[in-house]
N, C-alpha and C positions, 0 to 999 in steps of 0.2 A: 414242669418241675419234673414230674415222676415220670411220665411217659410220653407227652408231646400227643402225637397222633399215631406212633407204634405201640435161829442163834440163842444162844443161852447166857443168862445173867447171875451175876454173884450178889452184890451189896452196892446201891446208890451211894456214891460217894467214895468208894473203894476202886482201886485200880488192879490189873491183873496184866504181866506180860504176856505179849502175844506169843502163842505157841511155836509159831512159824518164824520167829525172829523179826518181824518186820519191825516191832517196837511200838505196836498199837497199844494205846491206853484202853484197856477195855472195863467199862463202868458198866454196873448192873444195879437194880432196883432192889431196896431194902426187902420187899414183900413181892410177891407175885403178880401184885395188882399193876396193870397196865398203866401206861403214863396216862393215856387218855381218860381213865377212870380217876385217878389221882389228881388230875387238874380239871375235872368236871367244875363248872362255875357254881358257887355258892349263893351267888346273889344274880340279881338280873342284870345290873350293871356290868357284869363280868363276862356277859354273853357277848361273843364277837358274830358279826352279821347279822341277816333277818331284820335290818332297818326299816322296812316295808312294814313290818308287823309291829317292831318293839321300839322303834323310834316315836318321839313326842308326838301325842295325839293320833298314834296308829292303833289299830284293833286291838291285838293282845297286851300294848302298853295300857291302853282304857281299861281293858280287863281286870289286869292287876291292880291298877290303880283302884279300881271302884270297890274291890274287896267284895264282890258277888262273883262268884266263879259258876262258869256256865259249862255244859257238855259241848265237845268239840273233836273234831277229827284233824289231825296233823297230818299233812300229806307232803313228804318230801323225800328226796334219794337218801341212802345210808349218810350218816357222819354229819348233818346239819344242824343236831340240837333237839330232836323229837322228846327224847326222854329226858334231857336235862330241863327243858320247859316244864315239862308234867310235874317232875320235881320241885322244881322252884315255884310252881303253882302251888302245890301243896304247902310247903313252907309257909308261903306269904298267908295263903287263908288259915294258917295254922290247924291244917287237916290230915286226917290219918292217910296215910298214901299206901295203897294197896295195889301191887303190880302183877300182872299176868302176862306170859306169852303165849300168843295164840298156837306157836308151834309146838309147845310141850302141854298145854293145860286142855282139858276137857270140861265136861258137866261138872263131875265133882270140885274141880277148882272154882269153877264158877260160883256153885255152892258157898264153898268155904270163904269165898271173898265176898258175897252176900252176907254171911253169917258174920263176918269181921266189921263189916259196915253197921249191920243191927246194933252190935255191941258198942260200936263207937258211938252211936245215935243215943243209945241209953246213957253215954257219959256226957252228952251233950256237945260231942266233936262230930264235924262235917268229915267225909269221906271223899277221897279223890281216888277213883279205880282207874288206873292206867292199863292199857291192854296194847301189848306192842305186836305188831304184825297183823291188826285186827283182820285184815284180808284173809288170814289164813282160818278164820273160822267159817264154819258153814252157815246157812240160812237158820236151822234150828239154833245153833249156838250164839248166833247175834239177836236172834229176836229174843233169847232168854234175857238180855239186859232190858228189853224194854220198859216192864212194869215198872221196876225199881226206878229207872231214871224218870218215869212219870211221876212216881211217887217222891221224887227226891231224895231217895235213900242215900245216894251218891251222885256225884258229878263224873259222868263218863268221860273219860279222853282216850281214844283210840289214836295210834300211829301206825300209818301205812306207807310203803313205798309205789302201791298201786293206786290208779285211778279210783276215788271212792264211789264215782259215780257207776262206775262197771263191777266193782268188788263188795261193796256193802249194799244191805236191804235198804230200801227206800223209808222202810219206817224208823230205822236207826239215823239215816241220814237227815231226815226231817227233823229230829230231836237235838242235832247237833249241827253246830257250825262248821265249816270246814275251813282251815286255815293252809294254804298253801308256803312252804318253806323254800328257800333256794339254795343250789349250791353255791358254796362260798367261793368268791374269787380269790386268785392267787395273793393278791394284797392282804386280803383278810386273813388267809392263811399264815402268810409269813408274819404277820403280827402275833397270831398262835403260837408259832413255833418261837419266836424271840421270848414270849410270855414265859413259854416253857422251859426256854433256856436260863432265864433271869429267875425263875421262883426257887429260892432255896429248900423250902418246906415241901411243897406239891410236887414240884418240877424237878429239872438237872442242875439248878444253880449252885449245888453244891460240889458239882463237878467242875465249876470255873471253867466251861468250854467256851471257845471262840467257834465262829462259824463264817466261810466267805460268803458274802452278799450273793454270789452266784449258785453256791451249794443251797442257799437259803430258797433261791429262786428255783432251783432243780428239785427241790422236794415239794415245794408248793404248787408246783405245775404237775409232778406225778401224782398228787394227791386226788386230782380230779374233783375238786370242791368237797372233799371228804376230811372234815377235822379229826375223825378218829384215825383216818389212814396216815395223815399228815403226821400225828403225833407216833403213831407206831413205826414209820419209817425213820422219824428223828431219835428214837430210842435205839433202831439199829445202827444209825450212822454214828450214834455217839460210841457204839462199841467198836467202831471202826474208827474213830478219831485218833490221828497221830500226836504224838505230845501235847494232846488237850485241845486240837484244834479239828474242825471239820471242815475237809476242803471239798472243791466241785468233785474231785475223782470220787471220793468215798459217797458222796451223793449220788452219783451216777450209778455207782453200784448197786446202789438200795433201789434205786428209781426204776432199774433194768429188768427188775422181775415183777413190777405192777402192771395191772392191766387196767384200762379206761373203764368207767363205768358204764353197765350195760344192763338194763332191766327190762329181762325178756318179757314180752308181753306187756310192757307198760306204756307209759305214755312216749318215754324216750326211744324205746324201741320203734315205735311207728314214727317220729320224728327223724332217726336216723335211716330207715329204709325209704321215707320218704326223699330225704336230702340225696340219697343213692339214685333215686329214680329221677328227680329233677335234674342232676349231674349228666346221666345219660340224656336225657330229652334235650337239655339245653348245649349238647356237644361239647361237653367240659371233661376231659380225660383224667385231667389231674384232680379234681374235685370229686369224679366218681371212684378213682383208686382210692383216693383218701377214705370215703366213706365206707367202701368195700373193705379194707383194710381195718378201720375202726370199727366195725361191727364183727368181723372175725378176731380182734384184739378182744373185745367185750365177751367173748363166748359164744357167738351167733351160730347156730348149726349151719354149716356150708350147703348141706342140702336145701336148706329153706333159701339162701341166696340163690342157688342154681336154678330152683322154680321161678323165681323173681325175674332173672336174667332172662329165661326162657320167655316170659310174660312180657317183658319190655322188647324183645326180638319182634314179637308179632305185633304188640301195641304200638311202640314207637317208630322203630324201623320198617316192620311192613314190606311192603313189596318194593320200596326204595332199594332195599339189597337184600334179596332173598336168601343170601348165603349166613345170614346174622343168625337165622334160627338154627341151622344146621351145626354152626359152630358152636353156640351154645350149648345145644344138646351134645355135641361132641366134648366139650369142656365138662359137662355133668359127668357124661360116661367116664372121662377120664378123672375125674376125683373120685368116682364110686370104685375105680380100680385101684387107686393109689393112696386115696384116704389122704388125711391131713398130717403135716404141713405140705407134703410133695404136689398133692393135687389142689394146693390152694392156687397155684401159679397158673393152672390151666384154665381154673375160673377168672383170675385176674387179667389173662389174655382176653377172654369173651367181655368182662368189664369194659377194657380199653378199646376193644372193637366195636362195640355198641355205640360208646360214646363218639367214636370218631364216624360212625357210619352216618349216610344220609338217612334222613327222617321223612316217614309219612304215615299218617294215620287213618288214610283213606279208607282203607278195609274196616280199620277198627270203627271208625265213625259210621260206615255203611251197614256193618253188621248190627250195631246197636239200633239204627232205625229200622232195619227190616224187622229185627226181633221185637222191637216195639209196634210194627204193624201187624206182625203176626199175633201178638198178644190182644191187639185192639180189634183185628178185623177177623182173624182166624181164616176160614176159606173162602170169605168174602172176596175174591180176587178184584171184582169190580171197584171195590172201596179203595183197594190199594192203586190200582190204575189210575 
């Protein structure tokens, strides 16, 4: 397929004539609060997605039904409901909800949260302490929570987009259960968008907008599993609606500026670079070019990709085509001179060349065996022979 082997808002419910004469009905929220916030679920049954955790008999559903909160880590990409679940848990257990962001908070904020929990305990109320982006806290800051979690002063809920096994201290992990939240599939995002269009109080229902099924699909696909992104795009699409209708063209205009999700250094990062490597190894230029573009679209450093391509030229192509290493090095040099986006094409050529080239890992395998022998036997050459 690809290569072969070669805006501003006024008030929600009001309209404003398009300044450029296109007749678009522009509608905006009555407050500055985003649609994603006003439409945040207020009851557990309003949550869309995460059926593997919230379905009947599933772990988080059982935790809600038990009435006994426990410390947990919610691990998942942005916009899948981590903050919402923490808030709903506080409501379900009639607990004080104290929220911290590890991006902006320090030791002083942690102490203030502890004092707030102590005051709540004196009033006979539980406290749920929610820490967003908990992986941003350093080891000392994470350790600061431990004694209070052990004492039961508060129930700790941490949210992270990074693998907790790598980013959180083992002592904190041992005291909290990890729940993995998944990206929302397009079908569930479409349900969310339809709900937003129909809700007259918290959503866009007062605008009486209609939307093409194709436009709905475009927005759901472009959101890439992120409910917040889907609702943000719907708000923009509502501003572009013509005579109260959101067509496919308006949806594509909104979606054209979005990027696929990409968590640099996280689980998804390694999944994608692995997919690129396997596509090259499997002589699939279409797949290789797709994953290369997907990583660039997500913000991956082209220099990192260039280094990986050089590695693939040596590891997977090897002496079956010695020119592969030369081509990847030249592509890297071209990108260094041109930068992005002009230099991206040079790397794309290298990707397709590597995928189409014959493969031989004979030197790679022999090198590893020789290195292992050196480690095991040192200068005892007789043992090697």
